[in-house]
Each structure stands twice: as C-alpha cells, then as structure tokens.
C-alpha positions as MATLAB code, in Angstrom:
seq = 'XXXXXXXXXXXXXXXXXXXXXXXXXXXXXXXXXXXXXXXXXXXXXXXXXXXXXXXXXXXXXXXXXXXXXXXXXXXXXXXXXXXXXXXXXXXXXXXXXXXXXXXXXXXXXXXXXXXXXXXXXXXXXXXXXXXXXXXXXXXXXXXXXXXXXXXXXXXXXXXXXXXXXXXXXXXXXXXXXXXXXXXXXXXXXXXXXXXXXXXXXXXXXXXXXXXXXXXXXXXXXX';
ca = [
      46.618    9.949    2.592;
      43.314   11.891    0.665;
      42.057   14.691    2.163;
      39.457   17.146    1.337;
      39.355   20.840    1.167;
      36.864   22.376    3.004;
      35.571   25.966    2.912;
      35.732   27.808    6.082;
      32.902   27.529    7.958;
      30.730   30.561   10.032;
      31.392   30.364   13.737;
      28.306   30.894   16.064;
      28.120   30.554   19.731;
      28.581   27.045   20.150;
      25.727   26.985   22.747;
      23.471   27.328   20.790;
      20.800   24.700   21.388;
      20.955   21.295   19.779;
      16.927   21.627   18.431;
      16.755   24.235   15.303;
      14.076   26.631   15.922;
      11.358   26.610   13.838;
      13.341   29.461   11.690;
      16.513   27.929   10.971;
      18.226   24.007   11.157;
      22.152   24.770   12.972;
      24.817   21.796   12.859;
      27.241   21.830   15.843;
      31.066   20.422   15.320;
      33.752   21.510   17.599;
      32.093   24.825   18.024;
      31.357   25.314   14.741;
      27.646   26.327   13.616;
      26.991   26.600   10.324;
      23.117   27.381    9.973;
      20.364   27.278    7.018;
      17.408   29.288    7.352;
      13.903   27.794    7.551;
      12.905   28.680    3.829;
      11.434   26.281    1.323;
      14.053   23.963    0.222;
      12.571   22.455   -3.091;
      11.349   24.986   -5.761;
       7.417   24.410   -7.028;
       7.131   23.319  -10.087;
       4.447   21.649  -12.659;
       7.021   19.548  -14.707;
       6.091   16.466  -13.956;
      10.005   15.097  -14.788;
      11.521   17.796  -12.740;
       9.655   16.805   -9.660;
      10.513   13.028  -10.494;
      14.322   14.028  -10.380;
      14.193   16.305   -7.051;
      11.499   13.178   -5.462;
      14.627   11.320   -6.418;
      17.364   12.984   -4.679;
      15.617   13.990   -1.802;
      14.317   10.118   -1.220;
      18.023    8.777   -1.662;
      19.497   11.657    0.685;
      17.043   11.122    3.558;
      18.180    7.124    2.888;
      21.520    8.218    3.380;
      21.521   10.192    6.046;
      19.058    7.597    8.111;
      22.033    4.735    7.108;
      24.517    7.118    8.464;
      22.547    7.425   11.756;
      21.997    3.475   12.325;
      26.148    3.239   11.429;
      26.885    5.471   14.394;
      24.322    3.905   16.713;
      25.945    0.400   16.044;
      29.582    2.328   16.584;
      28.226    3.562   19.836;
      26.339    0.511   20.909;
      30.376   -1.166   20.411;
      32.390    1.820   21.777;
      30.088    3.738   23.842;
      32.347    3.723   26.842;
      35.522    4.091   25.366;
      37.443    7.215   24.716;
      37.014    7.452   21.232;
      33.044    7.842   21.852;
      32.741   11.324   22.296;
      33.987   12.034   18.887;
      32.037    9.210   17.688;
      28.771   11.026   19.108;
      29.876   14.523   17.947;
      29.678   13.191   14.366;
      26.476   11.321   15.026;
      24.837   14.548   16.927;
      25.622   16.261   13.345;
      23.909   13.435   11.039;
      21.012   13.580   13.656;
      20.661   17.177   12.453;
      20.733   16.515    8.546;
      18.059   13.500    9.074;
      16.436   16.070   10.769;
      16.197   18.567    8.075;
      15.177   16.098    5.377;
      12.606   14.263    7.266;
      11.298   17.584    7.196;
      11.854   17.964    3.425;
      10.108   14.803    2.853;
       7.019   15.867    4.306;
       6.672   19.420    3.444;
       6.964   18.204    0.115;
       5.016   14.638    0.160;
       8.152   12.903   -0.925;
       7.657    9.266   -0.393;
      10.565    7.729    1.485;
      12.435    4.261    0.264;
      10.626    1.229    1.240;
      14.186   -0.448    1.859;
      14.171    1.781    5.522;
      13.873   -1.300    7.335;
      16.492   -3.149    5.538;
      18.619    0.390    5.937;
      18.313    0.493    9.553;
      18.989   -3.277    9.864;
      22.030   -2.516    7.530;
      23.697    0.517    9.086;
      23.660   -0.744   12.555;
      25.071   -4.257   11.449;
      28.020   -2.087    9.637;
      28.473    0.320   12.010;
      28.660   -2.590   15.735;
      30.362   -5.014   12.936;
      33.111   -2.342   12.013;
      33.721   -1.136   15.892;
      34.364   -4.745   16.697;
      37.494   -4.193   15.109;
      38.575   -1.303   17.344;
      38.235    2.586   16.778;
      40.529    1.914   13.919;
      37.743   -0.349   12.075;
      35.375    2.448   13.196;
      36.923    5.356   11.985;
      37.991    3.222    8.519;
      34.084    2.893    7.859;
      33.474    6.425    8.705;
      36.123    7.498    5.769;
      34.726    5.034    3.225;
      30.780    5.853    3.768;
      31.384    9.868    4.150;
      33.959    9.523    0.670;
      31.056    7.906   -0.690;
      28.062   10.520    0.324;
      30.369   13.238   -0.209;
      30.967   12.252   -3.954;
      27.078   11.408   -4.127;
      26.563   15.072   -2.963;
      28.661   16.477   -5.087;
      26.818   14.653   -8.195;
      23.685   15.987   -7.040;
      25.573   19.195   -7.055;
      26.864   19.321  -10.430;
      23.514   18.357  -11.375;
      21.590   21.321  -10.171;
      24.179   23.818  -11.602;
      24.040   22.169  -14.908;
      20.170   22.686  -15.135;
      19.369   26.290  -13.100;
      21.746   27.023  -10.344;
      19.615   30.494   -9.617;
      16.329   28.533   -9.477;
      18.019   25.702   -6.792;
      19.870   28.502   -4.736;
      18.364   26.870   -1.151;
      18.972   23.444   -2.234;
      22.401   23.722   -3.525;
      23.424   25.329   -0.062;
      21.621   23.099    1.752;
      23.258   19.922   -0.150;
      26.906   21.962   -0.260;
      26.459   22.357    3.809;
      25.702   18.517    4.605;
      28.614   17.537    2.006;
      30.881   20.119    4.015;
      29.984   18.071    7.153;
      30.430   14.805    5.452;
      34.037   15.831    4.202;
      34.692   16.818    7.908;
      33.650   13.376    9.132;
      35.716   11.912    6.772;
      38.706   13.957    7.509;
      38.281   13.306   11.208;
      38.245    9.156   10.585;
      41.592    9.946    8.654;
      43.136   11.923   11.769;
      42.210    8.994   13.840;
      43.858    6.015   12.624;
      41.661    4.632    9.972;
      44.337    3.722    7.676;
      45.809    1.587   10.142;
      42.840   -1.146   10.273;
      44.377   -4.353    8.703;
      43.000   -5.057    5.479;
      41.882   -0.931    5.281;
      41.924   -0.711    1.251;
      39.750   -4.153    0.825;
      37.439   -2.926    3.811;
      36.730    0.570    1.835;
      36.361   -1.001   -1.463;
      33.533   -3.269   -0.107;
      32.001   -0.786    1.768;
      32.176    2.184   -0.801;
      30.171   -1.054   -2.977;
      27.588   -1.536   -0.690;
      27.417    2.389   -0.656;
      26.781    2.636   -4.391;
      24.228   -0.095   -4.645;
      22.475    1.500   -1.694;
      21.945    4.771   -3.658;
      21.101    3.426   -6.960;
      18.031    1.154   -5.336;
      17.178    4.053   -2.939;
      16.617    6.311   -5.896;
      14.322    4.129   -7.406;
      12.419    2.306   -4.809;
];
C-alpha cells in the first residue's frame, strides 16, 4: 500500500469560519487548519513566455479543482445519506476552498479558464456518482486515483518553479504545496477507508488516472 508522507500542518482553532477573510484563505480538515495569506500569488512579469506558462498552470489547476468538486458532488448525490457522507463532505469542503482560491487568481490576473469546463462539469459528476454506485469502496477508490494524479501534477509544477526561480515564485510555491498536501491527505484517507477492496481496483485506478492525464493535457491548451 503506497502512502504519501506529509509535512506537519499548522494547528489552529477549529471554529474558524469556512469563508476566508480578505486577508487570508483557510482550509479546514479534521480540526487542522492551513492558512494562506491574501498575497498576490502570481508575480508580475513582462515576459510573454513566462506569462503564458503561469496562465497555463493556473488554468489547468483551476480545471482540476473544478473537476474534483464535481466528483465529490456526484459522490454525495449517491452516498449523501450514508455513514461515509460526513467524510466525503469534509474532503469536498476543502476542495471548495481550493476552487475559491483559484477563482480569485484567475480573476485577479485575467486568466481565461479552460473552454472545457462544461465537459468537466458533466464528466466529473458522472465519475463521482458512478464510482459511488459501487459503494463507499468505489468512491474511495476514485478518490485515491484522482487525488494521486492531482498530487503528482502539483509536484511537477513545484519542480518546474523550483528550477526556474524559487525566490520569485515563493508565494505560488507555498500555495501549490499547501493544496498538494491536502490532496495527499485525501489520497491517504481513501486508502484508510478500503479503497483497495473494491473489485477491479487496479484497473479502475488505471482508467481514471489515464482520464486525469488527458484532462490535464487538454485543459492547459484549451
């Protein structure tokens, strides 16, 4: 069983409100709160190539978080009245925070979202609902596959930014690392809740991850 190793997150008051203030974004999970200041995440640049790279990154990250939200929405539509629903809702709430932050970034920097959002809306919900029809194990298997793909994608972005100029991209690196750690936690949660026990787990995981890679590729470009 493969598990990610996560750095320790900052502990804060679990009663902090869900919606962030103007100066910070907070993400809550199991009374653990990770807060991100309200800084300008993308550094200013007059280099068109660099600007295009950053816009591609934010476009695909926004698309990924949008798709993740729709997957959890689909799972809750099927499993919303079962014992696993509080856990799914908890992870979904965290994904909502991620999406809210990327919505801010796109608006502040005039980044065009992917043209494929209507497709990810339908496909994400269908994947979430379809996996949930296999029971909680199916939903958790889907979570493991998707969150592992997103974590690997974030790690790739982190490597790219570190190779270019880690000091210049300090704020963006912090944001991506925070969100990656959340996705890693969701991945581990899925494993802890019997994801691997669903029939055809390896095949299901491979198919979902192939779809995730294709979605990442086209969302960067369209």
